[in-house]
C-alpha positions in Angstrom: 38.0 -56.5 -57.2 41.3 -56.1 -55.4 42.2 -53.3 -57.8 39.0 -51.5 -57.1 39.5 -51.8 -53.3 43.1 -50.6 -53.6 41.9 -47.5 -55.4 38.7 -47.0 -53.5 40.0 -47.3 -50.0 42.5 -44.4 -50.2 39.9 -42.2 -51.8 37.4 -43.0 -49.0 40.1 -42.4 -46.4 40.9 -39.1 -48.0 37.2 -38.1 -47.9 36.9 -39.0 -44.3 40.1 -37.0 -43.4 38.8 -34.0 -45.3 35.4 -34.1 -43.7 37.0 -34.6 -40.2 39.2 -31.6 -40.8 36.3 -29.4 -42.0 34.3 -30.5 -38.9 37.2 -29.8 -36.6 37.9 -26.4 -38.1 34.2 -25.5 -37.8 35.1 -24.8 -34.1 37.4 -22.0 -35.0 36.1 -18.7 -33.6 36.7 -15.0 -34.2 38.0 -13.0 -31.2 35.5 -11.4 -28.8 36.2 -8.8 -26.2 34.1 -10.5 -23.6 34.8 -8.0 -20.8 33.7 -5.0 -22.9 30.6 -7.0 -24.0 29.7 -7.7 -20.3 30.3 -4.0 -19.3 27.9 -2.9 -22.0 25.3 -5.5 -21.0 25.5 -4.8 -17.3 26.3 -1.1 -17.2 29.0 -1.8 -14.6 32.8 -1.3 -14.8 34.8 -4.5 -14.6 38.4 -4.7 -13.6 40.1 -7.5 -15.7 43.6 -8.5 -14.6 46.1 -11.3 -14.4 47.0 -12.3 -10.8 49.9 -14.6 -9.8 48.6 -17.5 -7.7 50.1 -20.9 -6.9 52.8 -20.6 -9.5 50.5 -19.7 -12.4 48.6 -16.6 -13.5 44.8 -16.5 -13.1 42.6 -14.2 -15.1 40.4 -12.4 -12.6 37.4 -10.2 -12.9 36.6 -7.8 -10.1 33.6 -5.5 -9.6 32.1 -3.3 -6.9 33.6 -1.3 -4.0 37.2 -2.2 -3.4 36.5 -1.9 0.4 33.4 -4.1 0.2 33.3 -7.5 1.8 35.1 -9.9 -0.6 33.0 -12.5 -2.4 34.8 -15.0 -4.6 32.8 -16.8 -7.2 34.0 -20.0 -8.9 32.6 -21.2 -12.2 32.1 -24.7 -13.4 32.4 -26.7 -16.7 32.1 -25.6 -19.5 31.9 -22.0 -18.4 34.2 -19.3 -17.3 33.8 -16.1 -15.3 31.1 -15.0 -17.8 28.7 -17.6 -16.3 28.4 -15.4 -13.1 27.9 -12.1 -14.9 24.1 -11.9 -14.3 24.6 -12.0 -10.6 27.2 -9.2 -10.6 24.7 -6.2 -10.5 22.8 -7.5 -7.5 25.9 -8.3 -5.6 27.6 -5.0 -6.4 24.5 -3.1 -5.4 24.5 -5.0 -2.1 28.0 -3.7 -1.4 30.2 -6.7 -2.1 33.6 -6.7 -3.8 32.9 -9.4 -6.4 35.9 -11.5 -7.5 35.6 -14.0 -10.3 38.7 -16.0 -11.5 38.9 -18.1 -14.6 40.0 -21.5 -13.4 43.4 -22.8 -14.5 43.1 -23.9 -18.1 39.9 -21.8 -18.8 39.6 -18.8 -20.9 42.5 -16.4 -20.3 44.0 -18.1 -17.3 47.3 -20.0 -17.7 47.2 -23.5 -19.1 49.9 -25.7 -17.6 50.5 -29.0 -19.4 49.8 -32.4 -18.1 46.7 -34.0 -16.5 48.3 -33.9 -13.0 48.5 -30.1 -13.1 44.6 -30.1 -12.9 44.2 -32.3 -9.8 41.6 -31.1 -7.4 44.1 -30.1 -4.7 45.9 -27.8 -7.2 42.7 -26.1 -8.2 41.9 -25.5 -4.5 45.4 -24.2 -3.8 44.9 -21.7 -6.7 42.0 -20.1 -4.8 43.8 -20.2 -1.5 46.8 -18.5 -3.0 44.6 -16.0 -4.9 42.9 -14.9 -1.7 46.2 -14.3 0.0 47.7 -12.6 -3.1 44.7 -10.1 -3.1 45.5 -9.3 0.5 42.5 -10.8 2.2 42.6 -12.7 5.5 39.2 -14.3 4.7 36.5 -14.2 2.1 33.0 -15.4 1.4 33.1 -18.1 -1.2 30.6 -19.5 -3.7 31.0 -22.1 -6.4 28.9 -23.7 -9.1 29.4 -27.1 -10.7 33.1 -28.0 -10.7 33.7 -24.6 -9.1 31.6 -25.9 -6.2 33.8 -28.9 -6.0 36.8 -26.7 -5.6 35.0 -24.5 -3.0 34.2 -27.6 -0.9 38.0 -28.5 -0.9 39.0 -24.9 0.1 36.5 -25.1 3.0 37.9 -28.5 4.1 41.6 -27.6 3.8 41.5 -24.0 5.0 38.3 -23.2 6.9 40.0 -20.1 8.4 40.0 -18.4 5.0 36.3 -18.6 4.7 33.6 -16.5 6.3 30.8 -18.5 4.7 30.4 -21.0 1.9 27.6 -21.3 -0.7 27.7 -24.2 -3.3 25.4 -24.7 -6.3 24.5 -28.0 -8.0 27.4 -30.0 -6.5 27.5 -31.8 -3.1 30.3 -32.6 -0.7 32.9 -34.9 -2.3 32.1 -37.8 0.0 28.4 -37.6 -0.7 28.8 -38.9 -4.2 30.5 -42.1 -3.1 27.7 -42.6 -0.5 25.0 -42.0 -3.1 26.7 -44.5 -5.5 26.7 -47.2 -2.8 23.0 -47.0 -2.2 21.9 -46.3 -5.7 24.3 -46.8 -8.7 22.1 -44.8 -11.1 24.0 -41.7 -10.1 26.8 -42.9 -12.3 24.4 -43.2 -15.2 23.5 -39.6 -14.8 27.3 -38.7 -14.9 28.3 -40.9 -17.9 30.1 -38.0 -19.5 32.7 -38.1 -16.7 33.7 -41.6 -18.0 33.8 -40.4 -21.6 36.1 -37.5 -20.7 38.8 -40.0 -19.6 39.4 -40.9 -23.2 42.5 -39.2 -24.7 41.9 -36.5 -27.3 38.5 -37.8 -28.5 36.3 -35.5 -26.2 38.2 -32.4 -27.4 37.8 -33.5 -31.0 34.2 -34.4 -30.8 33.4 -31.2 -28.9 34.6 -29.0 -31.8 32.6 -30.7 -34.5 29.7 -28.8 -36.1 30.8 -25.5 -34.5 30.6 -27.0 -31.0 27.3 -28.5 -31.8 27.1 -31.2 -29.0 28.1 -28.9 -26.2 25.7 -26.2 -27.3 22.9 -28.8 -27.7 23.6 -30.3 -24.3 23.5 -26.9 -22.5 20.2 -26.0 -24.1 18.6 -29.4 -23.7 19.4 -29.4 -19.9 18.3 -25.8 -19.2 15.0 -24.0 -19.2 13.9 -23.2 -22.7 15.4 -19.9 -24.0 18.1 -19.7 -21.3 21.0 -19.6 -23.7 20.7 -17.2 -26.7 22.7 -17.5 -29.9 24.8 -14.5 -28.9 25.6 -16.0 -25.5 26.6 -19.3 -27.0 28.9 -17.5 -29.4 30.8 -16.2 -26.3 31.1 -19.7 -25.0 32.3 -21.0 -28.3 35.0 -18.4 -28.4 36.1 -19.3 -24.8 36.3 -23.0 -25.6 38.3 -22.4 -28.8 40.9 -19.8 -28.0 44.3 -21.1 -26.8 42.9 -24.6 -27.1 41.1 -24.2 -23.8 38.8 -27.2 -24.2 41.7 -29.6 -23.9 42.7 -28.1 -20.5 39.0 -27.9 -19.4 38.6 -31.6 -20.0 41.7 -32.2 -18.0 39.8 -31.2 -14.9 37.7 -34.3 -15.3 40.6 -36.5 -16.1 42.6 -35.3 -13.1 39.6 -35.6 -10.8 39.2 -39.3 -11.7 42.9 -40.1 -11.6 43.9 -38.0 -8.5 40.9 -38.0 -6.2 41.6 -36.1 -2.9 42.0 -38.2 0.2 39.4 -36.8 2.5 38.2 -39.7 4.8 39.9 -38.4 7.9 39.5 -34.7 7.4 36.2 -34.1 5.5 34.2 -31.9 7.9 33.2 -28.5 6.7 33.3 -25.9 9.5 32.3 -22.6 7.9 28.5 -21.9 7.7 27.3 -23.5 4.5 24.3 -23.1 2.1 23.7 -25.8 -0.5 21.5 -24.7 -3.5 20.0 -27.0 -6.0 17.9 -26.6 -9.1 14.7 -28.6 -8.9 15.3 -30.1 -12.4 19.0 -30.6 -12.3 19.9 -33.2 -15.0 23.4 -33.9 -13.8 23.3 -34.6 -10.1 20.5 -36.0 -7.9 19.1 -33.9 -5.1 19.8 -36.6 -2.5 23.5 -35.8 -2.9 22.7 -32.4 -1.4 20.9 -34.1 1.5 23.8 -36.5 2.1 26.2 -33.5 2.2 24.6 -32.1 5.3 26.2 -34.6 7.7 29.6 -33.5 6.4 29.0 -29.9 7.6 29.0 -28.5 11.1 26.3 -25.9 10.1 24.5 -26.2 6.8 21.1 -25.9 5.0 19.8 -27.0 1.6 17.6 -24.8 -0.6 15.9 -26.0 -3.8 14.9 -23.3 -6.3 11.7 -24.4 -8.2 11.6 -24.7 -12.0 15.3 -24.4 -12.4 17.9 -26.7 -13.8 21.7 -27.2 -13.4 22.0 -23.8 -15.1 20.1 -21.9 -12.4 22.7 -19.1 -12.3 21.4 -18.1 -15.8 17.7 -18.9 -15.2 17.1 -17.0 -11.9 20.0 -14.5 -11.5 18.0 -12.0 -9.5 16.7 -14.6 -7.1 20.2 -16.1 -6.6 21.9 -12.7 -6.2 19.4 -11.8 -3.5 19.8 -15.2 -1.8 23.6 -14.8 -1.8 23.3 -11.2 -0.4 21.0 -12.4 2.4 23.2 -15.4 3.3 26.6 -13.7 3.3 25.3 -10.7 5.2 23.2 -12.7 7.7 23.6 -11.9 11.4 26.7 -13.3 12.9 29.1 -12.3 10.1 
């Protein structure tokens, strides 16, 4: 019996290792020229460049008239600039200069080492530095998901840099603590944030089955048919190349370990519009309502029959909403 175990265990271990390696390597992706792909899809020229900001280089997509009012768009997890592409035509036609950076660690932007490099204040400072590097005194700013979290911090820290603020699917940072105090179920919705604190495992699990769980999650939490196979291949490439997923997950790790201290300086002064998908699976609508008291001038809009991925589900509606808000009387 002992002899059988001594022989069988190494064989079993070797099989497990081989299967794990095959599963991990299934996440390897062939290169894709995403900018060229988007230009063909949209029929719009895109300016792709690396811009020095806050001690690193951010990959930035720009479109529209160079002299148009600047509109900076911040993506969330697990996306990159590509997640905003469907809004570009409407915003360009409205006359905006559209500016979409890849967040640090994402896609083609620099990927500094260490969890602390991805703390929320550093991500906000990236955008502040980018605005100044591009030569603007102030800009309109919009963010989705974790990009909305960054946008909130920019508005809090440097309101003078913003004309107006629009956030999608994520409320004011203090609203989540208030929601958790009154109804702990909010943390149940966000269980994955706890999972992401584990070392290495989230990155490893993510790659298995050709990024099966990530793709399944995005499709399961969006309107049916939102993410095509071709579109998911673009995301798979972005998650894989330069080991980006590791640095993307560090956004969650850093947000948990290095939360910004906002209690004494949390008020948002620029005019703000908070937009929510009616069927958002990741954050409760009441967080949007709780955010209002942290703003001097704000409103909430819910888009019917949309999910957390409303940028993909209703891009024409959202581009028009953004154009109307950022061009409203008074700006």
